C-alpha positions as CSV (number, residue, x, y, z in Angstrom):
1,X,-8.0,-33.2,-22.8
2,X,-4.6,-34.7,-22.0
3,X,-3.7,-38.2,-23.1
4,X,-0.8,-40.5,-22.0
5,X,0.5,-42.5,-24.9
6,X,3.0,-45.3,-25.6
7,X,3.8,-45.9,-29.2
8,X,6.2,-47.6,-31.6
9,X,8.0,-45.9,-34.5
10,X,8.5,-47.5,-37.9
11,X,12.1,-48.3,-36.7
12,X,10.6,-50.3,-33.8
13,X,11.7,-47.6,-31.3
14,X,9.4,-47.1,-28.3
15,X,8.1,-43.6,-27.6
16,X,6.2,-42.4,-24.5
17,X,4.7,-39.0,-23.7
18,X,1.6,-36.9,-23.5
19,X,-0.6,-35.3,-26.2
20,X,-3.4,-32.8,-25.9
21,X,-6.5,-33.3,-28.1
22,X,-10.3,-32.7,-27.8
23,X,-11.0,-36.5,-27.7
24,X,-9.3,-39.9,-27.9
25,X,-9.9,-40.3,-31.7
26,X,-8.3,-36.9,-32.5
27,X,-5.3,-37.9,-30.3
28,X,-5.0,-41.2,-32.2
29,X,-5.1,-39.4,-35.5
30,X,-2.4,-37.0,-34.5
31,X,-0.1,-39.9,-33.5
32,X,-0.8,-41.8,-36.7
33,X,0.0,-38.7,-38.8
34,X,3.4,-38.7,-37.0
35,X,4.0,-42.3,-38.2
36,X,3.6,-43.7,-34.6
37,X,1.9,-47.1,-34.0
38,X,-0.1,-46.8,-30.8
39,X,0.5,-49.4,-28.1
40,X,-1.5,-47.7,-25.5
41,X,-3.5,-44.4,-25.2
42,X,-5.2,-43.4,-22.0
43,X,-6.6,-40.2,-20.7
44,X,-4.3,-38.7,-18.1
45,X,-6.1,-38.3,-14.8
46,X,-5.8,-35.1,-12.9
47,X,-4.2,-35.8,-9.6
48,X,-5.3,-33.9,-6.5
49,X,-2.8,-32.3,-4.2
50,X,-3.9,-34.8,-1.6
51,X,-3.1,-37.8,-3.8
52,X,0.3,-36.4,-4.8
53,X,1.3,-35.8,-1.2
54,X,0.6,-39.3,-0.2
55,X,2.6,-41.0,-3.1
56,X,5.5,-41.3,-0.7
57,X,8.3,-43.5,-2.2
58,X,8.9,-45.8,0.8
59,X,5.1,-46.4,1.0
60,X,4.8,-47.0,-2.7
61,X,7.2,-50.0,-3.0
62,X,6.3,-53.3,-4.6
63,X,6.0,-55.8,-1.8
64,X,6.5,-59.6,-1.9
65,X,2.8,-60.1,-1.2
66,X,2.0,-58.1,-4.3
67,X,4.1,-60.5,-6.4
68,X,2.3,-63.5,-4.8
69,X,-1.1,-62.1,-5.6
70,X,-0.1,-61.1,-9.1
71,X,1.3,-64.6,-9.9
72,X,-1.7,-66.4,-8.5
73,X,-4.3,-64.2,-10.2
74,X,-2.5,-64.3,-13.5
75,X,-2.3,-68.1,-13.4
76,X,-6.1,-68.3,-12.7
77,X,-6.9,-66.0,-15.6
78,X,-4.6,-67.9,-18.0
79,X,-6.1,-71.2,-16.9
80,X,-9.6,-70.2,-17.8
81,X,-8.4,-69.1,-21.3
82,X,-8.1,-65.3,-20.9
83,X,-5.4,-63.8,-23.3
84,X,-2.3,-62.7,-21.3
85,X,-2.6,-59.1,-22.5
86,X,-6.2,-58.8,-21.3
87,X,-5.3,-60.5,-18.0
88,X,-2.4,-58.1,-17.5
89,X,-4.6,-55.1,-18.2
90,X,-7.1,-56.3,-15.6
91,X,-4.3,-56.7,-13.1
92,X,-3.1,-53.1,-13.8
93,X,-6.4,-51.8,-12.5
94,X,-6.2,-54.0,-9.4
95,X,-2.5,-53.1,-8.6
96,X,-2.2,-51.9,-4.9
97,X,0.4,-49.2,-5.5
98,X,1.2,-46.6,-8.2
99,X,4.7,-48.2,-8.7
100,X,3.3,-51.7,-9.4
101,X,0.5,-50.3,-11.6
102,X,3.1,-48.5,-13.7
103,X,5.3,-51.6,-14.0
104,X,2.4,-53.9,-15.0
105,X,1.1,-51.3,-17.5
106,X,4.6,-51.3,-19.2
107,X,4.7,-55.1,-19.2
108,X,1.2,-55.3,-20.7
109,X,2.2,-52.8,-23.4
110,X,5.4,-54.7,-24.2
111,X,3.6,-58.0,-24.5
112,X,0.9,-56.3,-26.6
113,X,3.7,-55.0,-28.8
114,X,4.9,-58.5,-29.6
115,X,7.4,-59.2,-26.9
116,X,7.4,-62.5,-24.9
117,X,6.1,-62.2,-21.3
118,X,9.5,-63.3,-19.9
119,X,11.2,-60.6,-22.0
120,X,8.9,-57.9,-20.7
121,X,9.5,-59.1,-17.1
122,X,13.2,-59.0,-17.7
123,X,13.1,-55.2,-18.1
124,X,12.2,-54.9,-14.4
125,X,15.0,-56.9,-12.6
126,X,14.5,-55.0,-9.3
127,X,11.0,-56.4,-9.1
128,X,11.2,-59.8,-10.7
129,X,14.3,-61.9,-9.9
130,X,16.3,-63.8,-12.5
131,X,14.8,-67.0,-11.1
132,X,11.3,-65.7,-11.6
133,X,12.0,-64.7,-15.2
134,X,13.7,-68.0,-16.1
135,X,10.8,-70.0,-14.6
136,X,8.4,-68.0,-16.7
137,X,10.6,-68.5,-19.8
138,X,10.6,-72.2,-19.1
139,X,6.7,-72.2,-18.7
140,X,6.4,-70.3,-22.0
141,X,8.6,-72.9,-23.8
142,X,6.8,-75.9,-22.4
143,X,3.4,-74.4,-22.8
144,X,2.8,-74.6,-19.0
145,X,2.8,-70.9,-18.1
146,X,0.0,-71.3,-15.6
147,X,1.8,-74.1,-13.7
148,X,5.0,-71.9,-13.6
149,X,3.0,-69.0,-12.2
150,X,1.3,-71.1,-9.6
151,X,4.7,-72.6,-8.5
152,X,6.2,-69.1,-8.2
153,X,3.2,-67.9,-6.2
154,X,3.6,-70.9,-3.9
155,X,7.3,-70.2,-3.4
156,X,6.8,-66.4,-2.8
157,X,4.0,-67.2,-0.4
158,X,6.3,-69.6,1.6
159,X,9.0,-67.0,1.7
160,X,6.5,-64.3,2.9
161,X,5.0,-66.6,5.6
162,X,8.5,-67.5,6.8
163,X,9.5,-63.8,7.1
164,X,6.3,-63.0,8.9
165,X,6.8,-65.9,11.4
166,X,10.3,-64.8,12.2
167,X,9.2,-61.2,12.7
168,X,6.4,-62.4,15.0
169,X,8.8,-64.4,17.0
170,X,11.1,-61.4,17.4
171,X,8.4,-59.1,18.9
172,X,8.8,-60.4,22.5
173,X,12.6,-60.2,22.8
174,X,12.7,-56.8,21.0
175,X,10.0,-55.5,23.3
176,X,11.9,-56.7,26.4
177,X,15.3,-55.4,25.4
178,X,13.8,-52.1,24.3
179,X,12.0,-51.7,27.6
180,X,15.2,-52.5,29.5
181,X,17.1,-49.9,27.5
182,X,14.4,-47.3,28.2
183,X,14.3,-48.1,31.9
184,X,18.1,-47.9,32.1
185,X,18.1,-44.4,30.4
186,X,15.5,-43.1,32.8
187,X,17.5,-44.4,35.8
188,X,20.7,-42.9,34.5
189,X,19.2,-39.4,33.8
190,X,16.8,-39.0,36.8
191,X,17.6,-41.5,39.6
192,X,21.4,-41.8,39.6
193,X,22.1,-38.0,39.8
194,X,20.0,-37.8,43.0
195,X,21.7,-40.8,44.4
196,X,25.1,-39.3,43.6
197,X,24.3,-36.2,45.7
198,X,23.4,-38.3,48.7
199,X,26.6,-40.4,48.5
200,X,28.9,-37.4,48.0
201,X,27.3,-35.5,50.9
202,X,27.7,-38.5,53.2
203,X,31.4,-38.8,52.4
204,X,31.1,-42.5,52.1
205,X,33.5,-44.5,49.9
206,X,32.2,-45.0,46.4
207,X,32.7,-48.6,45.0
208,X,34.0,-49.1,41.5
209,X,30.6,-50.3,40.0
210,X,28.9,-47.2,41.4
211,X,31.7,-44.9,40.0
212,X,31.1,-46.5,36.5
213,X,27.4,-46.0,36.9
214,X,27.8,-42.3,37.9
215,X,30.2,-41.7,35.1
216,X,27.8,-43.2,32.6
217,X,25.0,-41.1,34.1
218,X,27.0,-37.9,33.7
219,X,27.8,-38.8,30.0
220,X,24.1,-39.4,29.2
221,X,22.9,-36.3,31.1
222,X,25.4,-33.8,29.6
223,X,26.7,-35.3,26.3
224,X,23.6,-37.1,25.0
225,X,23.9,-35.1,21.7
226,X,27.5,-36.4,21.2
227,X,26.4,-39.9,21.9
228,X,23.7,-39.5,19.3
229,X,26.2,-38.4,16.7
230,X,28.6,-41.3,17.6
231,X,25.7,-43.9,17.3
232,X,24.7,-42.5,14.0
233,X,28.3,-42.5,12.8
234,X,28.9,-46.1,13.9
235,X,25.7,-47.3,12.3
236,X,26.6,-45.4,9.0
237,X,30.2,-46.8,9.2
238,X,29.1,-50.4,9.7
239,X,26.5,-50.1,6.9
240,X,29.1,-48.6,4.5
241,X,31.5,-51.4,5.4
242,X,28.9,-54.1,4.8
243,X,28.4,-52.8,1.3
244,X,32.1,-53.4,0.5
245,X,33.1,-56.8,-0.9
246,X,35.2,-57.7,2.3
247,X,32.5,-56.4,4.6
248,X,29.7,-58.2,2.9
249,X,31.7,-61.5,3.1
250,X,32.3,-61.1,6.8
251,X,28.7,-60.1,7.5
252,X,27.3,-63.1,5.6
253,X,29.8,-65.4,7.4
254,X,28.7,-63.9,10.8
255,X,25.0,-64.6,9.9
256,X,25.8,-68.3,9.6
257,X,27.6,-68.4,13.0
258,X,25.1,-66.5,15.2
259,X,23.5,-68.5,18.1
260,X,20.1,-69.9,17.0
261,X,19.8,-67.7,13.9
262,X,23.0,-69.1,12.3
263,X,21.6,-72.5,12.0
264,X,18.3,-71.1,10.8
265,X,20.0,-69.0,8.2
266,X,22.0,-72.0,6.9
267,X,18.8,-74.0,6.5
268,X,17.1,-71.2,4.6
269,X,19.9,-70.9,2.2
270,X,20.0,-74.6,1.6
271,X,16.3,-74.7,0.9
272,X,16.7,-71.7,-1.5
273,X,19.5,-73.5,-3.3
274,X,18.0,-77.0,-3.5
275,X,14.4,-75.9,-4.3
276,X,15.4,-73.3,-6.8
277,X,17.9,-75.6,-8.7
278,X,15.4,-78.5,-8.7
279,X,12.8,-76.2,-10.3
280,X,15.1,-75.0,-12.9
281,X,16.3,-78.5,-13.9
282,X,12.7,-79.7,-14.1
283,X,11.9,-76.6,-16.3
284,X,14.5,-77.7,-18.8
285,X,17.2,-75.2,-17.8
286,X,20.8,-76.7,-18.1
287,X,22.6,-77.4,-14.9
288,X,25.4,-74.9,-15.5
289,X,22.9,-72.1,-16.3
290,X,20.8,-73.1,-13.3
291,X,23.8,-72.7,-11.0
292,X,24.5,-69.2,-12.4
293,X,20.9,-68.2,-11.7
294,X,20.9,-69.7,-8.2
295,X,24.2,-68.0,-7.4
296,X,22.6,-64.6,-8.0
297,X,19.4,-65.6,-6.1
298,X,21.0,-67.2,-3.0
299,X,21.5,-63.9,-1.1
300,X,24.7,-64.9,0.7
301,X,28.3,-64.3,-0.6
302,X,29.6,-67.4,1.1
303,X,27.1,-69.7,-0.7
304,X,27.4,-67.7,-3.9
305,X,31.2,-68.3,-4.0
306,X,30.6,-71.9,-3.2
307,X,28.1,-72.3,-6.1
308,X,30.3,-70.4,-8.6
309,X,33.3,-72.7,-7.6
310,X,30.9,-75.7,-8.2
311,X,30.0,-74.3,-11.6
312,X,33.7,-74.2,-12.6
313,X,34.2,-77.8,-11.4
314,X,31.2,-78.9,-13.5
315,X,32.5,-77.1,-16.6
316,X,35.9,-78.9,-16.0
317,X,34.0,-82.2,-16.0
318,X,34.0,-82.9,-12.2
319,X,31.1,-83.8,-9.9
320,X,28.6,-81.2,-8.5
321,X,29.5,-82.3,-5.0
322,X,33.3,-81.9,-5.3
323,X,33.4,-78.4,-3.8
324,X,30.4,-79.0,-1.4
325,X,32.3,-81.9,0.3
326,X,35.1,-79.5,1.3
327,X,32.7,-76.8,2.7
328,X,31.9,-76.3,6.3
329,X,28.5,-74.6,5.5
330,X,27.1,-77.6,3.6
331,X,26.1,-80.6,5.8
332,X,27.4,-84.0,4.8
333,X,23.8,-85.2,4.5
334,X,23.3,-82.8,1.6
335,X,26.5,-83.8,-0.3
336,X,25.8,-87.5,0.1
337,X,22.2,-87.2,-1.1
338,X,23.3,-85.0,-4.1
339,X,26.0,-87.5,-5.0
340,X,23.4,-90.3,-5.1
341,X,21.1,-88.1,-7.2
342,X,23.8,-87.2,-9.7
343,X,24.9,-90.9,-10.1
344,X,21.3,-92.1,-10.6
345,X,20.3,-89.3,-12.9
346,X,17.6,-88.1,-10.4
347,X,19.3,-85.0,-9.1
348,X,16.1,-82.9,-9.3
349,X,14.1,-85.4,-7.1
350,X,16.9,-85.6,-4.6
351,X,17.1,-81.7,-4.4
352,X,13.4,-81.6,-3.8
353,X,13.8,-84.1,-1.0
354,X,16.5,-82.0,0.6
355,X,14.3,-78.9,0.3
356,X,11.4,-80.7,1.9
357,X,13.6,-81.9,4.8
358,X,15.1,-78.5,5.6
359,X,11.7,-76.8,5.1
360,X,10.3,-78.9,7.9
361,X,13.4,-78.1,10.0
362,X,12.9,-74.4,9.4
363,X,9.2,-74.6,10.4
364,X,10.1,-76.4,13.7
365,X,12.9,-73.9,14.5
366,X,10.7,-70.9,13.8
367,X,7.8,-72.4,15.9
368,X,10.2,-72.7,18.8
369,X,12.1,-69.5,18.2
370,X,10.6,-67.6,21.1
371,X,11.5,-70.5,23.5
372,X,15.0,-70.6,22.1
373,X,15.6,-66.8,22.5
374,X,13.9,-66.5,25.9
375,X,16.8,-67.9,28.0
376,X,19.2,-65.4,26.4
377,X,16.8,-62.5,27.0
378,X,16.4,-63.6,30.7
379,X,20.2,-63.8,31.1
380,X,20.6,-60.4,29.6
381,X,17.8,-58.9,31.6
382,X,19.0,-60.5,34.9
383,X,22.6,-59.4,34.3
384,X,21.7,-55.8,33.6
385,X,19.3,-55.6,36.6
386,X,21.8,-57.3,38.9
387,X,24.7,-54.9,37.9
388,X,22.5,-51.8,38.4
389,X,21.0,-53.0,41.7
390,X,24.5,-53.8,43.0
391,X,25.9,-50.4,41.9
392,X,23.0,-48.6,43.8
393,X,22.8,-50.8,46.9
394,X,26.5,-51.0,47.7
395,X,27.0,-47.3,48.3
396,X,23.7,-47.1,50.2
397,X,24.9,-49.8,52.5
398,X,28.2,-48.0,53.1
399,X,26.3,-44.8,54.0
400,X,24.1,-46.7,56.6
401,X,27.1,-48.3,58.2
402,X,28.6,-44.9,59.0
403,X,25.7,-44.1,61.4
């Protein structure tokens, strides 16, 4: 039999690997003889070819919903008095993906080996954010771990619901624009070439819009492969540029200026900032450390730079609102409320009020998102159809007038 083990040496070094033995006791004895303290020892399951084939990386990711369920279930089990190691082992069995199962198993082993839960989470920064880890650390320190987990589950759930609503609102415009592009391609490849033959044979004068239409049709018909390469190259180039410091800054600035979505993005970042910072302050995290955490969490370079400048101002003894008051991406309402909160010593309460206000604004905007986007889609659709119809009808009219 083959066993998977995770053990600790006398020098506190973690060792992982597999060992072959007739049974679990023999495997345990062999490890003990090698001066290894067993943290976990499980029989390695034989994987079928079918299972291996379907462990595809992009289908095996840890999703936001997984973190929500994990936080909520762990909070419930801790509330009823279940030891955290036992609770984690139960959640390992219920994990929806191999990746999450592996991560939770490692966390359970680390906690069982004497590490704090927050320390074990800190080894997986791609899954658990700095904010998540610090809230857990705060819960451990105050003895309110279940409250911290429930709060994190609530926040992750809100983020997940918001993302789902935005995706749902985008289905209609994406479907319409996609259909328009498809119809346009079909027209260019199959209809326009036949129309071109009729016009050329008639000897009628070809208007400029029709010439452009015919030229586009010829390009699509004969050089589609080249267009494909150009599109892929442009997408790759833009993506590469966005990953540079200057490109990311321009992209994040553009996101704040887009029609409809710019205002929505700004509100989302303000909620993320105010809600996150308020939670960290309530959890006993110093303001300067809280700002560092939120700067990494915010997800926008413009706001990150703003928060880091604010941090420097605070360290120099100035007000938290000094930098915000000069910024165009922070409404005056926010700076005025924060100023009052800072002076009265109730900054956490004020930040929560700001978060509540903009959360309602976000929900209202998302609820009306389809209605806001619809006029733009209609204008785009009408303009495209109008240009194409004009380009087709004008030469046909010229042909008929010759007879």
